Z-matrix of the N, CA and C atoms (Angstrom, degrees):
N
C 1 1.378
C 2 1.656 1 106.33
N 3 1.245 2 112.02 1 136.75
C 4 1.464 3 117.82 2 178.31
C 5 1.556 4 111.55 3 -90.19
N 6 1.283 5 121.56 4 168.54
C 7 1.442 6 122.14 5 175.16
C 8 1.452 7 109.45 6 -70.13
N 9 1.367 8 119.37 7 143.28
C 10 1.415 9 128.27 8 175.17
C 11 1.501 10 108.80 9 -97.13
N 12 1.394 11 114.07 10 111.18
C 13 1.425 12 114.13 11 -169.17
C 14 1.482 13 112.56 12 -71.96
N 15 1.302 14 126.16 13 -18.23
C 16 1.378 15 130.90 14 172.02
C 17 1.557 16 112.12 15 -70.59
N 18 1.300 17 116.50 16 -22.81
C 19 1.425 18 123.72 17 178.23
C 20 1.495 19 117.45 18 -102.99
N 21 1.309 20 113.93 19 -18.07
C 22 1.503 21 126.41 20 -175.84
C 23 1.528 22 107.27 21 -41.34
N 24 1.275 23 126.07 22 118.94
C 25 1.359 24 132.18 23 173.37
C 26 1.494 25 117.64 24 77.87
N 27 1.389 26 116.25 25 3.45
C 28 1.268 27 122.79 26 170.14
C 29 1.577 28 117.32 27 -60.90
N 30 1.267 29 124.77 28 124.85
C 31 1.415 30 132.47 29 -176.42
C 32 1.689 31 108.82 30 -80.40
N 33 1.242 32 116.53 31 101.79
C 34 1.401 33 122.41 32 178.26
C 35 1.480 34 121.36 33 -103.55
N 36 1.351 35 120.16 34 123.47
C 37 1.429 36 121.50 35 179.68
C 38 1.556 37 104.74 36 -102.04
N 39 1.309 38 114.54 37 114.71
C 40 1.488 39 120.81 38 173.84
C 41 1.597 40 112.02 39 -95.33
N 42 1.348 41 113.25 40 118.95
C 43 1.480 42 115.33 41 -176.59
C 44 1.535 43 104.33 42 -111.47
N 45 1.364 44 108.08 43 98.80
C 46 1.642 45 111.71 44 -172.62
C 47 1.491 46 102.59 45 -148.95
N 48 1.452 47 116.35 46 126.15
C 49 1.359 48 118.09 47 176.32
C 50 1.507 49 114.58 48 -91.29
N 51 1.345 50 122.10 49 -3.45
C 52 1.444 51 124.20 50 171.63
C 53 1.421 52 109.34 51 -83.16
N 54 1.427 53 117.07 52 111.19
C 55 1.504 54 118.97 53 -175.15
C 56 1.394 55 113.62 54 -56.87
N 57 1.272 56 115.45 55 -46.51
C 58 1.640 57 121.27 56 -178.10
C 59 1.562 58 107.68 57 -57.30
N 60 1.290 59 119.87 58 -52.03
C 61 1.440 60 120.28 59 179.04
C 62 1.494 61 113.44 60 -61.86
N 63 1.345 62 117.79 61 -40.22
C 64 1.410 63 118.29 62 177.58
C 65 1.512 64 114.49 63 -66.03
N 66 1.219 65 119.17 64 -36.31
C 67 1.462 66 125.65 65 168.15
C 68 1.491 67 113.81 66 -55.95
N 69 1.414 68 116.12 67 -50.56
C 70 1.368 69 120.17 68 -176.16
C 71 1.626 70 109.83 69 -63.76
N 72 1.274 71 112.26 70 -38.31
C 73 1.546 72 116.96 71 -179.35
C 74 1.496 73 107.64 72 -69.57
N 75 1.333 74 118.03 73 -41.78
C 76 1.417 75 120.77 74 -179.54
C 77 1.455 76 112.79 75 -56.82
N 78 1.400 77 118.17 76 -51.76
C 79 1.379 78 126.41 77 -177.62
C 80 1.558 79 111.52 78 -62.00
N 81 1.290 80 115.51 79 -45.73
C 82 1.446 81 119.69 80 -176.47
C 83 1.486 82 111.86 81 -68.70
N 84 1.327 83 116.24 82 -44.78
C 85 1.472 84 122.57 83 -176.32
C 86 1.664 85 105.64 84 -67.30
N 87 1.302 86 117.04 85 -39.52
C 88 1.411 87 120.18 86 -176.68
C 89 1.528 88 108.97 87 -60.21
N 90 1.393 89 108.94 88 -47.48
C 91 1.515 90 118.47 89 -177.34
C 92 1.579 91 107.50 90 -57.15
N 93 1.390 92 114.55 91 -37.65
C 94 1.464 93 122.37 92 -175.76
C 95 1.654 94 108.50 93 -71.02
N 96 1.347 95 115.04 94 -13.80
C 97 1.395 96 116.57 95 176.33
C 98 1.613 97 114.23 96 113.48
N 99 1.375 98 112.84 97 -5.14
C 100 1.528 99 119.16 98 -173.90
C 101 1.472 100 105.39 99 -72.68
N 102 1.432 101 113.98 100 161.79
C 103 1.412 102 125.69 101 170.13
C 104 1.521 103 103.02 102 -106.78
N 105 1.337 104 114.46 103 105.39
C 106 1.447 105 120.43 104 -169.46
C 107 1.419 106 113.38 105 -105.94
N 108 1.454 107 120.50 106 138.55
C 109 1.441 108 124.52 107 168.41
C 110 1.651 109 100.92 108 -120.42
N 111 1.222 110 116.99 109 140.10
C 112 1.566 111 122.46 110 173.45
C 113 1.473 112 104.23 111 -121.33
N 114 1.419 113 112.81 112 128.44
C 115 1.369 114 126.41 113 169.25
C 116 1.485 115 114.51 114 -120.54
N 117 1.245 116 121.73 115 151.04
C 118 1.582 117 124.04 116 178.34
C 119 1.450 118 119.88 117 -106.71
N 120 1.320 119 117.66 118 14.30
C 121 1.392 120 117.43 119 -172.34
C 122 1.473 121 111.73 120 -145.86
N 123 1.261 122 122.82 121 161.40
C 124 1.507 123 127.64 122 171.75
C 125 1.548 124 109.99 123 -62.94
N 126 1.349 125 109.33 124 -49.17
C 127 1.537 126 118.69 125 178.12
C 128 1.450 127 110.00 126 -47.99
N 129 1.343 128 121.60 127 -61.34
C 130 1.342 129 128.33 128 -177.31
C 131 1.570 130 113.97 129 -56.02
N 132 1.320 131 111.68 130 -39.25
C 133 1.494 132 118.02 131 178.10
C 134 1.488 133 108.28 132 -63.76
N 135 1.322 134 117.05 133 -44.74
C 136 1.553 135 116.12 134 179.24
C 137 1.442 136 115.28 135 -67.49
N 138 1.363 137 119.04 136 -21.37
C 139 1.452 138 123.22 137 178.14
C 140 1.388 139 115.60 138 -88.01
N 141 1.386 140 116.78 139 -3.56
C 142 1.567 141 120.81 140 -179.61
C 143 1.401 142 107.23 141 -92.12
N 144 1.415 143 115.48 142 144.67
C 145 1.455 144 118.76 143 176.48
C 146 1.576 145 106.08 144 -133.43
N 147 1.264 146 111.57 145 156.86
C 148 1.479 147 121.06 146 165.60
C 149 1.604 148 112.87 147 94.76
N 150 1.353 149 116.34 148 8.99
C 151 1.378 150 113.81 149 176.71
C 152 1.579 151 113.58 150 -70.77
N 153 1.368 152 114.68 151 148.09
C 154 1.427 153 121.11 152 169.22
C 155 1.486 154 114.90 153 -86.99
N 156 1.376 155 119.46 154 -21.92
C 157 1.306 156 127.82 155 -171.28
C 158 1.581 157 111.70 156 -161.22
N 159 1.339 158 120.49 157 134.86
C 160 1.444 159 121.47 158 -177.25
C 161 1.499 160 105.92 159 -125.93
N 162 1.416 161 104.51 160 128.95
C 163 1.496 162 117.66 161 167.94
C 164 1.557 163 112.35 162 -100.66
N 165 1.327 164 114.98 163 116.84
C 166 1.403 165 120.62 164 -164.03
C 167 1.547 166 112.48 165 -118.73
N 168 1.353 167 120.40 166 119.00
C 169 1.435 168 122.33 167 171.74
C 170 1.593 169 105.20 168 -84.42
N 171 1.281 170 111.61 169 147.54
C 172 1.434 171 118.07 170 176.31
C 173 1.377 172 119.61 171 -86.67
N 174 1.345 173 117.48 172 -24.01
C 175 1.575 174 119.69 173 168.36
C 176 1.347 175 117.55 174 -88.76
N 177 1.402 176 114.61 175 101.39
C 178 1.548 177 123.34 176 -177.87
C 179 1.471 178 112.00 177 -119.66
N 180 1.292 179 117.08 178 145.61
C 181 1.403 180 117.35 179 -179.21
C 182 1.414 181 121.11 180 -63.27
N 183 1.293 182 123.08 181 -23.17
C 184 1.346 183 131.70 182 -177.21
C 185 1.512 184 120.67 183 -119.10
N 186 1.245 185 112.64 184 20.01
C 187 1.451 186 114.12 185 178.91
C 188 1.612 187 109.19 186 165.38
N 189 1.310 188 110.74 187 166.85
C 190 1.562 189 112.57 188 174.11
C 191 1.455 190 114.03 189 -84.75
N 192 1.343 191 113.11 190 138.58
C 193 1.469 192 113.69 191 -179.21
C 194 1.474 193 115.56 192 -64.17
N 195 1.287 194 119.80 193 -29.46
C 196 1.522 195 122.98 194 -178.36
C 197 1.501 196 105.06 195 -61.88
N 198 1.368 197 110.60 196 -51.86
C 199 1.552 198 117.41 197 -178.03
C 200 1.547 199 114.37 198 -57.76
N 201 1.448 200 106.47 199 -36.30
C 202 1.584 201 110.24 200 -179.17
C 203 1.648 202 104.98 201 -74.18
N 204 1.327 203 117.49 202 -35.48
C 205 1.461 204 111.68 203 175.73
C 206 1.354 205 114.79 204 -58.04
N 207 1.415 206 123.01 205 -38.48
C 208 1.400 207 123.72 206 -176.34
C 209 1.554 208 111.29 207 -70.42
N 210 1.293 209 112.83 208 -33.63
C 211 1.458 210 118.04 209 175.27
C 212 1.482 211 116.35 210 -68.18
N 213 1.325 212 114.87 211 -39.73
C 214 1.469 213 122.18 212 179.18
C 215 1.561 214 107.67 213 -64.71
N 216 1.365 215 117.73 214 -41.26
C 217 1.343 216 124.30 215 -174.82
C 218 1.700 217 111.60 216 -62.41
N 219 1.348 218 112.77 217 -21.06
C 220 1.418 219 119.05 218 179.15
C 221 1.481 220 108.21 219 -69.90
N 222 1.250 221 123.38 220 -32.38
C 223 1.422 222 124.18 221 -172.99
C 224 1.509 223 120.80 222 -117.69
N 225 1.231 224 114.19 223 -4.32
C 226 1.491 225 125.17 224 -175.64
C 227 1.572 226 113.76 225 -135.80
N 228 1.304 227 114.89 226 137.80
C 229 1.541 228 121.31 227 176.28
C 230 1.480 229 105.99 228 -98.88
N 231 1.335 230 125.17 229 0.92
C 232 1.396 231 123.91 230 -175.89
C 233 1.454 232 110.80 231 -65.82
N 234 1.342 233 121.59 232 137.88
C 235 1.470 234 122.48 233 173.06
C 236 1.395 235 114.69 234 -46.60
N 237 1.351 236 124.73 235 136.45
C 238 1.383 237 127.99 236 172.06
C 239 1.579 238 113.52 237 -115.64
N 240 1.352 239 114.49 238 121.22
C 241 1.549 240 118.63 239 -171.63
C 242 1.427 241 103.72 240 -113.98
N 243 1.322 242 121.65 241 109.04
C 244 1.446 243 122.36 242 177.89
C 245 1.507 244 108.77 243 -73.08
N 246 1.365 245 119.27 244 131.17
C 247 1.406 246 131.27 245 175.34
C 248 1.515 247 113.60 246 -121.89
N 249 1.375 248 116.87 247 103.52
C 250 1.466 249 115.18 248 -167.93
C 251 1.469 250 107.68 249 -156.30
N 252 1.418 251 111.83 250 160.97
C 253 1.546 252 115.76 251 173.31
C 254 1.365 253 113.86 252 -82.32
N 255 1.264 254 121.60 253 -0.66
C 256 1.534 255 126.50 254 -173.91
C 257 1.513 256 100.79 255 -87.65
N 258 1.391 257 113.80 256 119.86
C 259 1.445 258 115.71 257 -168.64
C 260 1.612 259 111.85 258 -131.78
N 261 1.313 260 113.82 259 22.34
C 262 1.531 261 119.08 260 -179.83
C 263 1.550 262 109.53 261 -76.61
N 264 1.231 263 121.48 262 153.91
C 265 1.449 264 121.24 263 177.26
C 266 1.547 265 113.14 264 -64.40
N 267 1.227 266 104.25 265 -41.34
C 268 1.607 267 109.60 266 174.73
C 269 1.446 268 116.49 267 -55.03
N 270 1.418 269 114.74 268 -47.26
C 271 1.465 270 122.23 269 176.36
C 272 1.444 271 111.43 270 -58.82
N 273 1.366 272 128.80 271 -42.66
C 274 1.384 273 138.32 272 179.75
C 275 1.543 274 107.52 273 -58.90
N 276 1.358 275 112.86 274 -51.08
C 277 1.443 276 120.89 275 -170.67
C 278 1.630 277 107.41 276 -69.15
N 279 1.327 278 115.65 277 -40.41
C 280 1.469 279 121.89 278 177.95
C 281 1.554 280 110.53 279 -63.82
N 282 1.285 281 117.57 280 -36.64
C 283 1.330 282 120.10 281 -172.86
C 284 1.576 283 114.60 282 -81.66
N 285 1.400 284 110.64 283 -32.48
C 286 1.560 285 115.62 284 168.18
C 287 1.364 286 113.74 285 -66.93
N 288 1.417 287 120.59 286 -37.98
C 289 1.341 288 125.98 287 -177.92
C 290 1.492 289 109.33 288 -67.77
N 291 1.377 290 118.26 289 -30.68
C 292 1.499 291 121.16 290 -177.52
C 293 1.524 292 111.67 291 -75.75
N 294 1.421 293 118.28 292 -2.71
C 295 1.458 294 118.15 293 -176.05
C 296 1.541 295 121.32 294 123.00
N 297 1.352 296 110.08 295 -9.17
C 298 1.401 297 116.56 296 -176.51
C 299 1.554 298 110.73 297 -71.43
N 300 1.323 299 114.63 298 147.90
C 301 1.449 300 119.42 299 -177.48
C 302 1.566 301 116.85 300 -93.46
N 303 1.403 302 109.90 301 -22.28
C 304 1.454 303 119.47 302 177.44
C 305 1.470 304 111.52 303 -162.65
N 306 1.282 305 118.29 304 174.41
C 307 1.533 306 120.08 305 -167.00
C 308 1.682 307 100.37 306 -152.86
N 309 1.369 308 113.29 307 125.64
C 310 1.335 309 121.19 308 175.45
C 311 1.475 310 110.12 309 -128.71
N 312 1.314 311 122.05 310 133.14
C 313 1.450 312 121.81 311 -173.85
C 314 1.525 313 111.75 312 -101.20
N 315 1.349 314 120.78 313 139.92
C 316 1.468 315 122.55 314 178.70
C 317 1.530 316 105.13 315 -80.49
N 318 1.382 317 117.94 316 146.27
C 319 1.482 318 123.21 317 0.37
C 320 1.696 319 105.67 318 -87.09
N 321 1.327 320 110.76 319 155.79
C 322 1.485 321 114.78 320 -176.88
C 323 1.561 322 101.40 321 -139.29
N 324 1.371 323 109.86 322 165.88
C 325 1.498 324 125.22 323 171.03
C 326 1.481 325 105.25 324 -81.89
N 327 1.402 326 111.61 325 135.36
C 328 1.437 327 117.83 326 172.91
C 329 1.475 328 115.88 327 -55.87
N 330 1.322 329 114.49 328 -41.92
C 331 1.453 330 121.05 329 179.21
C 332 1.572 331 111.61 330 -57.47
N 333 1.335 332 115.47 331 -36.91
C 334 1.464 333 121.72 332 174.37
C 335 1.470 334 112.14 333 -62.83
N 336 1.357 335 114.47 334 -45.80
C 337 1.537 336 117.89 335 -175.97
C 338 1.508 337 106.74 336 -65.24
N 339 1.379 338 119.74 337 -43.52
C 340 1.429 339 117.22 338 179.43
C 341 1.603 340 114.50 339 -65.15
N 342 1.237 341 116.51 340 -34.84
C 343 1.445 342 124.41 341 172.57
C 344 1.528 343 112.62 342 -60.24
N 345 1.269 344 112.38 343 -45.87
C 346 1.577 345 117.43 344 179.30
C 347 1.645 346 109.12 345 -71.40
N 348 1.342 347 114.25 346 -24.22
C 349 1.464 348 114.86 347 178.84
C 350 1.575 349 111.93 348 -75.04
N 351 1.522 350 107.84 349 -39.13
C 352 1.443 351 111.89 350 174.84
C 353 1.447 352 113.21 351 -61.35
N 354 1.415 353 115.23 352 -37.48
C 355 1.477 354 118.37 353 -171.34
C 356 1.539 355 109.57 354 -67.28
N 357 1.518 356 115.47 355 -45.14
C 358 1.384 357 116.44 356 -174.64
C 359 1.651 358 108.69 357 -68.08
N 360 1.208 359 116.34 358 -33.47
C 361 1.419 360 121.39 359 179.27
C 362 1.593 361 110.02 360 -64.35
N 363 1.309 362 115.00 361 -43.69
C 364 1.423 363 117.92 362 174.98
C 365 1.504 364 115.30 363 -59.22
N 366 1.355 365 110.58 364 -43.01
C 367 1.489 366 113.91 365 173.58
C 368 1.448 367 120.37 366 -62.57
N 369 1.285 368 115.67 367 -25.00
C 370 1.410 369 125.49 368 -169.58
C 371 1.575 370 108.84 369 -87.20
N 372 1.347 371 115.16 370 -14.57
C 373 1.472 372 118.55 371 179.71
C 374 1.461 373 113.78 372 -57.46
N 375 1.254 374 120.25 373 141.17
C 376 1.548 375 123.30 374 174.62
C 377 1.543 376 106.80 375 -48.81
N 378 1.388 377 115.61 376 131.90
C 379 1.397 378 119.50 377 173.24
C 380 1.592 379 116.78 378 87.64
N 381 1.435 380 111.96 379 -10.19
C 382 1.447 381 118.39 380 178.10
C 383 1.523 382 116.92 381 -60.69
N 384 1.413 383 113.30 382 -34.30
C 385 1.480 384 117.62 383 -179.87
C 386 1.638 385 106.40 384 -75.38
N 387 1.261 386 123.26 385 -14.13
C 388 1.416 387 126.72 386 175.39
C 389 1.395 388 111.53 387 -97.08
N 390 1.203 389 121.88 388 1.84
C 391 1.608 390 125.34 389 -173.08
C 392 1.333 391 113.29 390 70.78
N 393 1.326 392 119.93 391 32.80
C 394 1.477 393 121.74 392 -178.69
C 395 1.637 394 109.44 393 -121.08
N 396 1.232 395 116.93 394 124.66
C 397 1.461 396 124.43 395 178.35
C 398 1.460 397 108.35 396 -100.58
N 399 1.371 398 117.90 397 114.97
C 400 1.491 399 121.75 398 176.56
C 401 1.443 400 108.30 399 -108.86
N 402 1.313 401 120.92 400 125.97
C 403 1.493 402 127.06 401 -178.09
C 404 1.587 403 112.88 402 -148.63
N 405 1.177 404 110.25 403 102.05
C 406 1.595 405 116.32 404 -177.80
C 407 1.638 406 102.10 405 62.79
N 408 1.240 407 112.96 406 -137.91
C 409 1.495 408 121.30 407 177.16
C 410 1.437 409 118.73 408 -63.57
N 411 1.438 410 118.26 409 -12.53
C 412 1.416 411 123.23 410 -178.40
C 413 1.499 412 117.45 411 -87.52
N 414 1.263 413 118.37 412 133.62
C 415 1.446 414 122.88 413 166.90
C 416 1.545 415 108.71 414 -125.33
N 417 1.455 416 115.32 415 122.28
C 418 1.457 417 116.97 416 -172.63
C 419 1.516 418 102.48 417 -120.08
N 420 1.359 419 116.57 418 121.04
C 421 1.377 420 121.81 419 175.66
C 422 1.578 421 110.78 420 -95.81
N 423 1.325 422 118.49 421 96.13
C 424 1.412 423 127.65 422 -172.71
C 425 1.672 424 110.13 423 -54.05
N 426 1.323 425 112.01 424 -57.58
C 427 1.379 426 118.21 425 178.19
C 428 1.560 427 119.75 426 -56.82
N 429 1.292 428 115.73 427 -42.97
C 430 1.379 429 125.29 428 178.63
C 431 1.551 430 115.15 429 -86.31
N 432 1.358 431 113.45 430 -14.28
C 433 1.408 432 120.02 431 -177.15
C 434 1.429 433 113.52 432 60.20
N 435 1.334 434 122.86 433 44.44
C 436 1.362 435 125.16 434 -177.97
C 437 1.511 436 110.28 435 -123.90
N 438 1.334 437 114.72 436 150.37
C 439 1.593 438 116.38 437 -179.35
C 440 1.502 439 107.51 438 -131.11
N 441 1.194 440 113.14 439 137.38
C 442 1.450 441 120.52 440 176.52
C 443 1.646 442 108.21 441 -122.42
N 444 1.407 443 119.63 442 145.43
C 445 1.368 444 126.30 443 169.55
C 446 1.504 445 109.33 444 -121.41
N 447 1.246 446 117.77 445 116.17
C 448 1.511 447 122.76 446 179.46
C 449 1.602 448 107.39 447 53.55
N 450 1.388 449 115.34 448 41.24
C 451 1.522 450 118.70 449 176.18
C 452 1.470 451 113.95 450 82.54
N 453 1.382 452 119.52 451 -2.39
C 454 1.534 453 115.31 452 -179.69
C 455 1.566 454 106.71 453 -106.61
N 456 1.377 455 117.89 454 139.32
C 457 1.401 456 119.17 455 175.50
C 458 1.535 457 115.68 456 -63.28
N 459 1.340 458 117.57 457 143.75
C 460 1.329 459 120.34 458 178.58
C 461 1.634 460 105.13 459 -124.82
N 462 1.299 461 116.62 460 112.11
C 463 1.502 462 121.18 461 -177.14
C 464 1.595 463 106.95 462 -71.98
N 465 1.293 464 123.24 463 126.25
C 466 1.359 465 130.25 464 -177.85
C 467 1.439 466 110.24 465 -130.04
N 468 1.330 467 121.51 466 143.72
C 469 1.400 468 126.95 467 173.45
C 470 1.577 469 106.18 468 -70.18
N 471 1.376 470 113.90 469 165.83
C 472 1.469 471 115.93 470 -177.42
C 473 1.516 472 111.95 471 -64.35
N 474 1.326 473 122.68 472 -39.07
C 475 1.371 474 123.96 473 -178.76
C 476 1.621 475 108.97 474 -72.50
N 477 1.217 476 117.95 475 -36.53
C 478 1.524 477 121.38 476 176.11
C 479 1.518 478 109.54 477 -63.88
N 480 1.274 479 117.30 478 -38.53
C 481 1.551 480 121.81 479 176.53
C 482 1.559 481 108.04 480 -64.73
N 483 1.353 482 115.48 481 -47.12
C 484 1.447 483 114.87 482 -175.80
C 485 1.479 484 110.52 483 -68.86
N 486 1.325 485 125.75 484 -29.34
C 487 1.449 486 129.52 485 -179.54
C 488 1.515 487 105.04 486 -68.32
N 489 1.325 488 120.73 487 -45.37
C 490 1.512 489 127.59 488 -171.51
C 491 1.629 490 104.43 489 -73.15
N 492 1.340 491 114.13 490 -39.70
C 493 1.556 492 113.69 491 178.90
C 494 1.500 493 105.23 492 -64.58
N 495 1.237 494 120.96 493 -35.89
C 496 1.577 495 120.14 494 -173.56
C 497 1.513 496 104.62 495 -71.76
N 498 1.344 497 125.97 496 -42.20
C 499 1.316 498 126.73 497 178.05
C 500 1.567 499 110.99 498 -60.74
N 501 1.263 500 113.26 499 -48.14
C 502 1.441 501 122.92 500 -174.40
C 503 1.561 502 116.94 501 -72.21
N 504 1.390 503 112.33 502 -9.46
C 505 1.490 504 114.86 503 -177.69
C 506 1.494 505 106.15 504 -79.58
N 507 1.305 506 123.94 505 -18.31
C 508 1.474 507 128.29 506 170.74
C 509 1.537 508 110.84 507 -139.73
N 510 1.362 509 120.74 508 65.68
C 511 1.351 510 122.84 509 176.59
C 512 1.484 511 116.84 510 -51.03
N 513 1.380 512 113.40 511 138.47
C 514 1.428 513 120.06 512 -176.61
C 515 1.525 514 113.30 513 87.63
N 516 1.311 515 116.18 514 -17.53
C 517 1.481 516 113.11 515 -173.67
C 518 1.570 517 103.25 516 -98.84
N 519 1.244 518 114.65 517 143.39
C 520 1.507 519 119.77 518 179.14
C 521 1.687 520 102.29 519 -72.18
N 522 1.187 521 107.12 520 124.69
C 523 1.599 522 119.61 521 172.26
C 524 1.576 523 107.02 522 -102.17
N 525 1.348 524 118.31 523 115.50
C 526 1.444 525 123.13 524 -179.85
C 527 1.527 526 110.32 525 -63.00
N 528 1.298 527 112.44 526 157.11
C 529 1.377 528 120.40 527 172.80
C 530 1.573 529 112.14 528 -53.12
N 531 1.370 530 114.91 529 -47.25
C 532 1.441 531 122.89 530 178.70
C 533 1.489 532 111.58 531 -50.92
N 534 1.400 533 112.44 532 -49.61
C 535 1.465 534 114.70 533 -175.79
C 536 1.586 535 110.82 534 -63.33
N 537 1.339 536 113.46 535 -36.39
C 538 1.493 537 111.87 536 -174.36
C 539 1.474 538 108.84 537 -68.23
N 540 1.408 539 116.55 538 -39.63
C 541 1.436 540 119.98 539 -179.71
C 542 1.572 541 108.48 540 -60.82
N 543 1.336 542 117.49 541 -45.89
C 544 1.443 543 120.25 542 -176.80
C 545 1.484 544 113.80 543 -59.85
N 546 1.454 545 118.31 544 -38.46
C 547 1.365 546 125.32 545 -177.30
C 548 1.546 547 115.89 546 -88.38
N 549 1.269 548 118.71 547 -40.09
C 550 1.385 549 128.07 548 -178.78
C 551 1.622 550 115.28 549 -85.42
N 552 1.347 551 112.13 550 -27.45
C 553 1.387 552 113.67 551 173.53
C 554 1.508 553 105.46 552 -115.80
N 555 1.304 554 121.33 553 -103.66
C 556 1.421 555 125.79 554 170.30
C 557 1.496 556 107.69 555 -162.47
N 558 1.385 557 120.63 556 177.20
C 559 1.401 558 124.00 557 -176.51
C 560 1.434 559 107.58 558 -76.11
N 561 1.281 560 127.69 559 -13.42
C 562 1.364 561 129.51 560 -172.26
C 563 1.546 562 110.16 561 -97.29
N 564 1.430 563 116.83 562 5.58
C 565 1.486 564 118.32 563 -178.94
C 566 1.508 565 110.21 564 -68.38
N 567 1.376 566 116.45 565 120.83
C 568 1.510 567 124.43 566 176.34
C 569 1.536 568 109.37 567 -115.07
N 570 1.307 569 123.79 568 7.26
C 571 1.443 570 123.14 569 178.05
C 572 1.451 571 114.93 570 -69.07
N 573 1.300 572 121.44 571 -174.36
C 574 1.463 573 121.60 572 178.09
C 575 1.384 574 111.13 573 -77.17
N 576 1.351 575 117.66 574 139.34
C 577 1.439 576 127.81 575 -173.44
C 578 1.589 577 111.89 576 -71.77
N 579 1.325 578 113.10 577 -18.27
C 580 1.421 579 121.03 578 -176.84
C 581 1.556 580 111.42 579 -68.03
N 582 1.355 581 112.72 580 -15.98
C 583 1.429 582 117.69 581 176.19
C 584 1.539 583 112.78 582 -56.33
N 585 1.401 584 112.02 583 -39.01
C 586 1.570 585 119.49 584 -178.19
C 587 1.453 586 105.80 585 -61.93
N 588 1.349 587 127.72 586 -40.82
C 589 1.343 588 125.69 587 -177.09
C 590 1.506 589 113.53 588 -64.99
N 591 1.282 590 112.41 589 -34.49
C 592 1.539 591 118.23 590 178.67
C 593 1.455 592 111.66 591 -69.55
N 594 1.286 593 116.29 592 -34.57
C 595 1.477 594 118.78 593 -178.55
C 596 1.654 595 108.75 594 -80.06
N 597 1.221 596 114.00 595 -31.57
C 598 1.574 597 118.86 596 174.03
C 599 1.459 598 109.06 597 -66.22
N 600 1.271 599 124.67 598 -41.33
C 601 1.465 600 133.74 599 179.91
C 602 1.610 601 108.75 600 -61.91
N 603 1.378 602 111.07 601 -40.13
C 604 1.511 603 116.76 602 178.99
C 605 1.571 604 107.86 603 -74.22
N 606 1.278 605 112.69 604 -41.59
C 607 1.480 606 109.50 605 178.55
C 608 1.492 607 116.74 606 -60.92
N 609 1.367 608 112.30 607 -38.31
C 610 1.570 609 115.09 608 -177.17
C 611 1.493 610 106.18 609 -69.18
N 612 1.306 611 119.19 610 -33.01
C 613 1.518 612 120.41 611 -179.75
C 614 1.405 613 108.06 612 -70.01
N 615 1.284 614 126.57 613 -43.07
C 616 1.507 615 133.09 614 -175.15
C 617 1.607 616 110.25 615 -70.69
N 618 1.317 617 115.38 616 -35.11
C 619 1.396 618 121.50 617 -176.22
C 620 1.682 619 110.56 618 -78.50
N 621 1.270 620 108.97 619 -15.66
C 622 1.583 621 119.82 620 178.27
C 623 1.535 622 113.12 621 69.97
N 624 1.376 623 116.65 622 18.16
C 625 1.507 624 120.01 623 178.59
C 626 1.431 625 105.77 624 -147.09
N 627 1.288 626 128.90 625 93.74
C 628 1.349 627 132.95 626 176.89
C 629 1.479 628 115.54 627 -51.26
N 630 1.319 629 114.78 628 -35.05
C 631 1.479 630 119.51 629 -177.53
C 632 1.554 631 115.23 630 -78.00
N 633 1.354 632 114.10 631 -6.83
C 634 1.434 633 113.36 632 177.54
C 635 1.406 634 114.50 633 -66.11
N 636 1.266 635 122.43 634 -37.80
C 637 1.409 636 124.14 635 171.68
C 638 1.542 637 111.79 636 -98.68
N 639 1.223 638 115.85 637 117.11
C 640 1.430 639 122.23 638 -171.29
C 641 1.531 640 107.51 639 -95.86
N 642 1.477 641 115.95 640 139.68
C 643 1.401 642 114.76 641 169.00
C 644 1.499 643 113.94 642 -96.65
N 645 1.284 644 116.83 643 131.38
C 646 1.564 645 118.13 644 -178.81
C 647 1.578 646 102.05 645 -111.73
N 648 1.225 647 109.81 646 98.07
C 649 1.555 648 117.98 647 -169.02
C 650 1.459 649 108.83 648 -56.49
N 651 1.300 650 115.95 649 134.69
C 652 1.443 651 125.48 650 -177.90
C 653 1.471 652 118.33 651 81.06
N 654 1.363 653 117.63 652 -3.53
C 655 1.389 654 124.97 653 179.56
C 656 1.540 655 116.57 654 -123.98
N 657 1.293 656 116.01 655 -58.10
C 658 1.394 657 122.97 656 -176.66
C 659 1.500 658 118.71 657 167.20
N 660 1.385 659 114.05 658 -134.82
C 661 1.478 660 117.95 659 -179.38
C 662 1.591 661 107.04 660 -136.16
N 663 1.280 662 113.98 661 161.12
C 664 1.501 663 123.73 662 165.54
C 665 1.480 664 113.09 663 -154.01
N 666 1.424 665 107.96 664 160.71
C 667 1.543 666 111.76 665 174.87
C 668 1.637 667 100.16 666 -83.74
N 669 1.224 668 106.34 667 139.98
C 670 1.548 669 119.26 668 174.28
C 671 1.487 670 103.99 669 -69.10
N 672 1.349 671 108.92 670 155.64
C 673 1.594 672 118.79 671 172.68
C 674 1.537 673 104.42 672 -72.56
N 675 1.373 674 117.11 673 135.09
C 676 1.354 675 124.43 674 171.05
C 677 1.574 676 112.99 675 -64.59
């Protein structure tokens, strides 16, 4: 597994009393680039500070995970992703109502777990609830389809905006050319693929910093880290 650029450096607290599962999560998340702490009890979870994201099992030796979720939510805004073998609809509803941001049932694929982590982190970014993506000097108003760089409006064509919004949805991650075509055009696009390069060149010119959008040869493009 290679490092996941969207999760690189993210501080993850894993609350899991199963030692084997905790070790698996630690190894996998560390390889993905996360800074991981694993604790096995509600008391240790409550004593921990500084997490950017919390993976929380519901079956803990010293308390109910749903109650712990509600208590954690009182003092942290970090996304909480429930990771548990309990998979009833009622359990999911109760957990989400207690303050969890998402819920994944064991067993699960690790790629799905990373995707859900990226998703809850995107939603937790300032402005996400208002449809605004802020990333370095960029501010992208998804609803108004407006872009600013360092507070100045940048006029973009519709396709340029769609491409930039696609890249900004997971900043730092390499977005493949195929993904961009699927999201900014549609799955039925059969025209020349060079059209993407033309739009990327125009975006770089309009944003005023050619290095803001990085080319990853043989793979696609990404927004560089600010």
